[in-house]
C-alpha positions as CSV (number, residue, x, y, z in Angstrom):
1,M,67.0,0.1,110.2
2,A,70.6,-0.1,109.1
3,S,71.8,-2.7,106.6
4,V,72.4,-5.8,108.4
5,G,76.1,-7.0,108.7
6,S,77.6,-4.4,106.4
7,A,81.5,-4.4,106.6
8,L,81.7,-6.9,109.4
9,G,84.3,-9.6,109.7
10,V,86.7,-7.9,107.2
11,G,89.4,-7.7,109.6
12,S,88.9,-10.9,111.6
13,G,87.9,-13.1,108.6
14,L,84.9,-14.4,110.5
15,E,81.3,-14.7,108.9
16,L,80.0,-12.0,111.2
17,S,77.7,-10.5,108.6
18,T,76.0,-13.9,108.2
19,L,75.8,-14.4,111.9
20,L,74.1,-11.0,112.4
21,T,71.7,-11.6,109.6
22,N,70.6,-14.9,111.1
23,L,70.4,-13.4,114.5
24,M,68.1,-10.6,113.3
25,A,65.9,-13.0,111.4
26,A,65.3,-14.8,114.6
27,E,64.5,-11.5,116.5
28,K,62.1,-10.5,113.8
29,V,59.9,-13.6,114.1
30,P,57.5,-11.9,116.5
31,L,57.3,-8.9,114.2
32,T,56.4,-11.1,111.2
33,K,53.7,-12.7,113.3
34,L,52.2,-9.2,114.2
35,Q,52.2,-8.3,110.5
36,A,50.5,-11.6,109.5
37,Q,47.9,-11.0,112.2
38,A,47.2,-7.4,110.8
39,T,46.9,-8.8,107.3
40,S,44.6,-11.5,108.4
41,A,42.4,-8.8,110.2
42,Q,42.3,-6.6,107.1
43,T,41.3,-9.6,104.9
44,K,38.5,-10.4,107.3
45,I,37.3,-6.8,107.1
46,S,37.1,-7.1,103.3
47,A,35.3,-10.5,103.7
48,L,32.7,-9.0,106.1
49,G,32.2,-6.2,103.6
50,Q,31.5,-8.7,100.9
51,L,29.2,-10.7,103.2
52,K,27.3,-7.6,104.2
53,S,26.9,-6.4,100.5
54,S,25.4,-9.8,99.6
55,L,23.0,-9.7,102.6
56,S,21.9,-6.2,101.6
57,S,21.1,-7.4,98.0
58,L,19.2,-10.3,99.6
59,L,17.2,-7.9,101.8
60,T,16.4,-5.7,98.8
61,A,15.1,-8.7,96.9
62,A,13.0,-9.7,99.9
63,S,11.6,-6.1,100.2
64,G,10.4,-6.5,96.5
65,L,8.0,-9.2,97.6
66,T,5.1,-6.7,98.0
67,P,1.5,-8.0,98.1
68,E,0.7,-6.0,94.9
69,K,3.1,-8.3,93.0
70,F,0.8,-11.2,93.9
71,T,-2.5,-9.5,93.2
72,G,-1.6,-8.2,89.9
73,L,-4.1,-8.4,87.1
74,V,-3.7,-8.6,83.3
75,G,-6.3,-7.1,81.0
76,S,-7.9,-9.0,78.1
77,S,-10.2,-8.1,75.3
78,S,-12.3,-10.5,73.2
79,D,-11.5,-8.3,70.2
80,S,-8.4,-6.2,70.6
81,S,-8.9,-4.6,67.2
82,V,-11.9,-2.8,68.7
83,A,-10.3,-2.0,72.1
84,F,-7.6,-3.4,74.5
85,I,-7.0,-2.7,78.2
86,T,-4.1,-2.6,80.7
87,A,-4.4,-2.9,84.5
88,D,-2.3,-1.6,87.3
89,N,-2.3,-2.6,91.0
90,K,-5.4,-0.6,91.7
91,A,-7.5,-2.6,89.3
92,G,-10.0,-5.1,90.5
93,K,-11.5,-8.2,88.9
94,I,-13.8,-7.0,86.1
95,S,-15.7,-8.1,83.1
96,H,-17.7,-5.6,80.9
97,K,-19.3,-5.5,77.5
98,L,-17.9,-2.6,75.5
99,D,-19.7,-1.1,72.5
100,V,-17.7,1.5,70.6
101,T,-19.9,3.9,68.6
102,S,-17.2,6.4,67.4
103,L,-13.6,7.3,68.1
104,A,-12.3,10.6,69.4
105,Q,-10.7,12.7,66.7
106,A,-8.8,16.0,66.3
107,E,-10.1,19.2,64.7
108,K,-8.7,19.5,61.2
109,A,-8.8,22.4,58.7
110,V,-7.5,22.8,55.1
111,S,-6.9,25.8,53.1
112,G,-7.6,26.3,49.4
113,A,-4.8,25.5,46.9
114,L,-2.1,28.2,46.4
115,A,0.8,28.2,44.1
116,N,4.0,26.8,45.6
117,D,5.7,30.2,45.2
118,A,2.8,32.3,46.5
119,Q,3.9,35.3,48.7
120,L,1.8,36.1,51.7
121,N,1.1,39.6,53.0
122,A,2.8,40.7,56.3
123,G,0.8,40.6,59.4
124,T,-0.3,38.4,62.3
125,L,-2.2,35.1,62.6
126,T,-3.9,34.5,66.0
127,F,-4.9,31.1,67.3
128,K,-7.4,30.3,70.0
129,L,-8.4,27.0,71.4
130,G,-12.0,26.2,72.4
131,K,-15.2,24.4,71.3
132,V,-18.2,24.9,69.2
133,E,-21.3,25.5,71.3
134,N,-24.8,26.5,70.2
135,G,-23.5,27.4,66.7
136,S,-20.7,29.6,67.9
137,F,-17.0,29.2,68.8
138,V,-16.4,29.5,72.5
139,A,-12.8,30.1,73.4
140,G,-11.3,28.0,76.2
141,E,-9.2,29.0,79.1
142,A,-5.9,28.7,77.2
143,E,-4.3,32.1,76.3
144,A,-4.6,33.0,72.5
145,K,-1.2,32.8,70.7
146,S,0.0,34.8,67.6
147,I,2.7,34.3,64.9
148,V,4.1,37.2,63.0
149,I,4.4,36.9,59.2
150,D,7.1,39.1,57.5
151,A,9.6,38.8,54.8
152,T,11.4,35.9,56.5
153,N,8.5,33.5,56.5
154,N,5.9,34.8,54.0
155,T,5.6,31.7,52.1
156,L,3.5,28.5,52.7
157,S,6.5,26.6,54.0
158,G,7.6,29.5,56.1
159,L,4.0,29.8,57.6
160,R,4.0,26.0,58.3
161,D,7.3,26.2,60.1
162,A,6.3,29.2,62.2
163,I,3.1,27.5,63.4
164,N,4.9,24.3,64.3
165,K,7.7,26.2,66.1
166,A,5.1,28.2,68.3
167,E,3.9,24.9,69.9
168,M,0.4,26.4,70.5
169,G,-1.8,23.3,70.4
170,V,-2.1,23.3,66.5
171,T,0.3,21.6,64.1
172,A,0.7,22.5,60.4
173,S,1.6,20.5,57.2
174,L,1.5,21.0,53.5
175,V,-0.3,18.8,51.0
176,T,0.5,19.3,47.4
177,D,-1.5,18.1,44.4
178,G,-2.1,19.1,40.8
179,S,-3.8,22.4,41.7
180,G,-1.1,23.7,44.1
181,S,-0.3,23.4,47.8
182,R,-2.7,23.4,50.8
183,L,-2.1,24.2,54.4
184,V,-3.5,21.6,56.7
185,L,-4.1,22.5,60.4
186,T,-4.6,19.9,63.0
187,S,-5.4,20.2,66.8
188,T,-2.7,18.3,68.8
189,T,-5.5,17.1,71.2
190,T,-8.6,15.1,70.3
191,G,-12.0,15.9,71.6
192,A,-14.9,18.3,71.0
193,A,-13.5,20.8,73.4
194,N,-10.3,21.1,71.5
195,A,-11.2,22.9,68.2
196,F,-9.4,26.0,67.2
197,Q,-10.1,29.4,65.6
198,V,-7.7,31.4,63.3
199,T,-8.0,35.1,62.9
200,S,-5.7,37.4,60.9
201,S,-4.4,41.0,61.0
202,D,-3.1,41.9,57.6
203,S,-1.0,44.9,56.8
204,G,-1.9,44.5,53.2
205,A,1.7,44.7,52.0
206,G,4.6,42.5,51.0
207,G,2.8,39.8,49.1
208,T,0.1,38.6,46.7
209,R,-2.2,36.8,49.0
210,S,-3.9,38.4,52.1
211,L,-3.7,36.6,55.4
212,D,-7.4,36.5,55.8
213,F,-7.1,33.5,53.4
214,F,-6.3,31.5,56.5
215,D,-9.2,32.8,58.7
216,Y,-10.9,29.8,60.2
217,D,-13.9,29.5,62.5
218,P,-15.0,25.9,63.1
219,A,-18.6,27.0,63.8
220,T,-19.1,28.6,60.4
221,A,-16.4,27.1,58.1
222,P,-17.7,25.1,55.2
223,S,-17.0,21.5,55.1
224,Y,-14.2,20.3,52.8
225,S,-15.2,19.1,49.4
226,S,-13.1,17.3,46.8
227,G,-12.8,20.6,44.9
228,G,-11.4,22.5,48.0
229,S,-12.4,25.8,49.1
230,P,-11.0,28.5,46.9
231,A,-12.2,31.3,49.3
232,G,-9.9,30.1,52.2
233,M,-10.1,27.6,54.9
234,S,-12.6,24.6,55.1
235,R,-13.4,22.1,57.9
236,L,-11.7,18.8,57.0
237,Q,-12.6,17.1,60.4
238,A,-14.6,18.2,63.3
239,G,-13.1,17.6,66.8
240,A,-15.2,15.0,68.5
241,D,-15.4,12.9,71.7
242,A,-15.2,9.1,71.7
243,Q,-18.7,7.7,72.1
244,F,-19.1,4.2,73.7
245,K,-21.3,2.1,76.0
246,L,-20.1,0.1,79.1
247,D,-22.6,-2.6,79.7
248,G,-25.2,-0.3,78.1
249,M,-24.1,2.9,80.0
250,E,-23.4,5.7,77.6
251,V,-19.9,7.3,78.1
252,T,-17.9,9.9,76.3
253,S,-14.2,10.6,76.3
254,A,-12.1,13.4,74.8
255,T,-9.4,10.9,74.0
256,N,-9.3,7.3,72.8
257,T,-7.2,6.4,75.9
258,V,-9.7,6.2,78.6
259,T,-8.4,6.1,82.2
260,S,-11.2,7.6,84.3
261,V,-14.0,5.1,83.8
262,L,-12.7,1.9,85.6
263,D,-10.3,2.3,88.6
264,G,-6.8,1.0,87.7
265,V,-7.8,0.2,84.2
266,T,-6.8,1.9,80.9
267,I,-9.0,1.3,77.9
268,T,-7.5,2.1,74.5
269,L,-10.2,2.4,71.8
270,Q,-9.2,1.3,68.4
271,K,-12.3,1.3,66.1
272,S,-16.1,1.1,66.2
273,G,-17.4,-2.3,67.2
274,T,-18.2,-4.7,70.3
275,T,-15.8,-6.5,72.6
276,T,-15.8,-7.9,76.1
277,I,-13.0,-6.6,78.3
278,A,-11.9,-8.3,81.5
279,T,-9.0,-8.6,84.1
280,N,-7.5,-11.8,85.3
281,P,-4.9,-12.7,87.8
282,S,-1.3,-12.6,86.4
283,P,1.3,-14.6,88.2
284,S,4.2,-13.0,86.3
285,G,4.9,-10.2,88.7
286,G,5.1,-12.5,91.8
287,A,7.1,-15.1,90.0
288,A,9.7,-12.5,88.9
289,A,9.8,-11.2,92.5
290,L,10.4,-14.6,93.9
291,Q,13.0,-15.3,91.3
292,S,14.9,-12.2,92.3
293,L,14.9,-13.6,95.8
294,V,16.1,-16.9,94.7
295,T,19.0,-15.3,92.7
296,A,19.9,-13.0,95.5
297,Y,19.9,-15.9,98.0
298,N,22.1,-18.1,95.8
299,S,24.5,-15.2,95.3
300,F,24.7,-14.8,99.2
301,L,25.2,-18.6,99.4
302,N,28.1,-18.5,97.0
303,V,29.8,-15.6,98.7
304,A,29.3,-17.2,102.1
305,A,30.6,-20.5,100.9
306,A,33.7,-19.0,99.4
307,L,34.5,-16.9,102.4
308,S,34.1,-19.8,104.8
309,A,35.6,-22.6,102.7
310,N,37.8,-24.9,104.7
311,A,38.5,-27.6,102.1
312,P,38.6,-28.0,98.4
313,S,35.2,-28.0,96.7
314,E,34.1,-28.8,93.2
315,T,31.1,-26.4,93.4
316,R,32.0,-23.6,95.8
317,G,35.2,-21.7,96.6
318,K,38.6,-22.2,95.0
319,A,40.1,-25.6,95.2
320,G,42.7,-25.7,98.1
321,T,41.9,-22.2,99.3
322,T,40.8,-21.6,102.9
323,G,38.4,-18.7,103.1
324,P,39.1,-15.7,105.4
325,L,36.0,-16.6,107.5
326,A,36.6,-20.4,107.7
327,G,35.2,-21.7,110.9
328,D,33.4,-18.5,111.6
329,G,30.1,-19.1,113.4
330,L,28.6,-16.0,111.8
331,V,28.4,-17.5,108.4
332,R,27.0,-20.8,109.7
333,D,24.3,-18.9,111.8
334,L,23.2,-16.8,108.8
335,T,23.0,-19.8,106.4
336,A,20.9,-21.7,108.9
337,R,18.6,-18.7,109.5
338,M,17.9,-18.2,105.8
339,R,17.1,-21.9,105.3
340,N,14.8,-21.8,108.2
341,E,12.8,-18.9,106.6
342,V,12.0,-21.0,103.6
343,F,10.3,-23.8,105.5
344,S,8.9,-22.0,108.6
345,P,5.1,-21.2,108.2
346,M,3.8,-17.8,108.7
347,Q,2.2,-17.5,112.2
348,G,-1.6,-17.5,112.0
349,A,-1.7,-18.6,108.4
350,T,-3.9,-21.7,107.5
351,G,-4.5,-23.8,104.5
352,P,-2.1,-25.1,101.9
353,Y,-0.2,-21.8,101.4
354,T,1.7,-20.9,104.6
355,T,5.4,-21.0,103.6
356,L,7.7,-20.1,100.7
357,A,8.1,-23.8,100.1
358,S,4.3,-24.2,99.5
359,L,4.8,-21.6,96.7
360,G,7.4,-23.7,94.9
361,V,10.6,-22.3,96.5
362,G,12.9,-25.1,97.6
363,F,16.5,-26.3,97.7
364,D,18.4,-28.5,95.2
365,Q,21.0,-31.1,96.1
366,D,23.8,-28.6,96.3
367,G,21.8,-26.4,98.8
368,A,21.0,-23.7,96.2
369,L,17.5,-22.2,96.2
370,T,15.2,-22.9,93.3
371,L,11.7,-21.9,92.2
372,D,9.2,-24.3,90.7
373,T,7.1,-21.9,88.5
374,D,4.5,-24.5,87.7
375,K,3.8,-25.0,91.5
376,F,3.7,-21.2,92.0
377,N,1.4,-20.7,89.1
378,K,-1.0,-23.4,90.5
379,A,-1.0,-21.7,93.9
380,M,-1.8,-18.3,92.2
381,A,-4.6,-19.8,90.3
382,A,-6.0,-21.6,93.2
383,D,-6.0,-18.9,95.8
384,P,-4.2,-15.7,95.0
385,S,-5.6,-14.0,98.2
386,A,-3.9,-16.6,100.3
387,V,-0.6,-16.1,98.4
388,S,-0.9,-12.3,98.6
389,R,-1.4,-12.5,102.4
390,L,1.9,-14.2,103.0
391,F,3.5,-10.8,101.9
392,T,1.1,-8.5,103.4
393,P,2.5,-6.5,106.4
394,K,0.9,-7.6,109.7
395,P,-1.4,-9.9,107.9
396,F,-3.2,-11.0,111.1
397,G,-3.0,-7.8,113.0
398,E,-0.4,-6.5,115.5
399,G,2.2,-9.1,116.5
400,S,1.9,-11.0,113.2
401,Q,4.6,-10.9,110.5
402,S,4.6,-11.4,106.8
403,L,7.3,-13.5,105.2
404,V,9.0,-10.2,104.1
405,E,8.9,-8.9,107.6
406,R,10.4,-12.0,108.9
407,F,13.3,-11.8,106.4
408,T,13.8,-8.2,107.4
409,A,13.9,-9.1,111.0
410,Q,16.4,-11.8,110.3
411,L,18.6,-9.7,108.1
412,S,18.5,-6.2,109.5
413,P,20.7,-6.9,112.6
414,Y,23.4,-7.9,110.3
415,T,23.0,-5.2,107.6
416,D,22.0,-2.2,109.8
417,S,24.6,0.5,110.5
418,K,26.4,-0.5,113.8
419,G,24.8,-4.0,113.4
420,V,26.6,-7.3,113.9
421,I,28.8,-7.0,110.9
422,D,29.8,-3.4,111.5
423,S,30.6,-4.2,115.0
424,R,32.8,-7.0,114.0
425,T,34.4,-4.7,111.4
426,D,35.0,-2.1,114.1
427,G,36.6,-4.6,116.4
428,L,38.9,-5.8,113.6
429,K,39.9,-2.1,112.8
430,S,40.7,-1.6,116.5
431,T,42.8,-4.7,116.5
432,I,44.8,-3.5,113.5
433,K,45.5,-0.3,115.1
434,T,46.8,-2.1,118.2
435,L,48.9,-4.4,116.0
436,E,50.3,-1.4,114.1
437,T,51.3,0.2,117.5
438,Q,53.0,-3.0,118.6
439,Q,54.8,-3.4,115.2
440,N,56.2,0.1,115.5
441,Q,57.4,-0.5,119.0
442,M,58.9,-3.8,118.0
443,S,60.6,-2.2,114.9
444,N,62.1,0.5,117.1
445,R,63.3,-2.3,119.6
446,L,64.7,-4.4,116.6
447,E,66.8,-1.3,115.5
448,Q,68.2,-1.0,119.0
449,I,69.0,-4.8,119.1
450,E,70.7,-4.7,115.7
451,A,72.7,-1.6,116.7
452,R,73.8,-3.4,119.9
453,Y,74.8,-6.6,117.9
454,R,76.6,-4.5,115.4
455,Q,78.5,-2.6,118.2
456,Q,79.5,-5.9,119.9
457,F,80.5,-7.6,116.6
458,T,82.5,-4.5,115.5
459,A,84.4,-4.6,118.8
460,L,85.0,-8.4,118.4
461,D,86.1,-7.9,114.9
462,S,88.6,-5.2,116.1
463,L,89.9,-7.4,118.9
464,L,90.4,-10.4,116.7
465,T,92.2,-8.2,114.2
466,Q,94.6,-6.9,116.9
467,L,95.2,-10.4,118.1
468,N,95.8,-11.6,114.5
469,N,98.2,-8.7,114.0
470,T,100.0,-9.5,117.4
471,G,100.3,-13.2,116.4
472,S,101.8,-12.3,113.1
473,F,104.3,-10.0,114.7
474,L,105.4,-12.6,117.2
475,T,105.7,-15.2,114.5
476,Q,108.0,-12.8,112.6
477,Q,110.2,-12.2,115.7
478,I,110.6,-15.8,116.4
479,E,111.5,-16.5,112.8
480,A,114.1,-13.7,113.1
481,L,115.7,-15.2,116.3
482,K,115.9,-18.6,114.6
483,N,117.8,-17.1,111.7
484,L,120.3,-15.4,114.2
485,N,121.1,-18.6,115.9
486,K,122.2,-20.3,112.7
């Protein structure tokens, strides 16, 4: 669009530029209204996006109210120094006497002492994993692994590092005392079936100590004594299974972490002794899930209040600011639906626990959701099954809905793709496109109007300039005639 009123009125002396500016300002009023409508629609789209996001978070929090959260059990032990337990959502209510006879332990072997600078012959050490059975070592299914000893690692520290680098189920360390250094080999896994055997293949060259010094057979190796075993390796500790009794029943385990005896319960053995292990209802999981719902609801409430604010408020919105969804029935409807869900009983449920309100969920004086944890804990202690049933899908068969399913049914029409909010958003986008088309058409028309005004004002300016010039000429002629008659 051309610059309004440029070079107008110069000849005539009239304020034609100002006149044209004012005329065009009046002509642009409809365009300004269209632009304001488009801006308002875009603001509403953003507001609906915020509303949908807060509803999605609320739906996620509601989905977290699973029955397992309200049937969770916590493990206890009368003497946790002997054993302690943990329980997952598969655990049932239990109470058992546990007598721990011995703990599972890993196979350990130790070499005789060698000088710190002892050089080993070149060759190969082969490791096999297995168990001692009927006085003989029986290799397991794992493939034997070997390490090569050469000039780069033919020391005790080099041997230790080579074993550890191989990651073959056996770790190595060095223990040094006054008589020298000893190689200690330890199985990485406890249990009688996780012993190991070491055999050597010695080239007989390159060092002062043969590799057969490290040969080890758990079935025949001598037990370690304080004097060590100068001939080679001795058995420092035999691999063994844990031995314990559960209510008098004898049980063995290759590890001290026992997961296969009681469904959903992990027993960790600590030492020999007696304890009583049990599981008891734990309200913490359910309380945390309900608190997440409360937090998500209050977040939604704050978003909804700010977007629909129609007057200054001390607690919600921004003082003096009208929200983009002020007066919109959508927000009022959603708020009413959510409030109703707190107090409406679950269809088919009986007894004292049929609503969220009966579990301690309520509203404060500002309308925000709260959770009375004492009331919730009392409900869990009194009847955890009834509480859990409120969150169990189809708790009373086909046609019945849990509180979570009800929340989902209320929120999904708004949060689903192509749901209520998406449809509203699509409608606003269509409106914006229409408004943009109208703006373009009006802008083109305004350019034509301005061009017409400019053409008319230019002609007027030219005519007035000619008239002024003619008037000046006539004045000069009259003055000249007056002078001739004197």
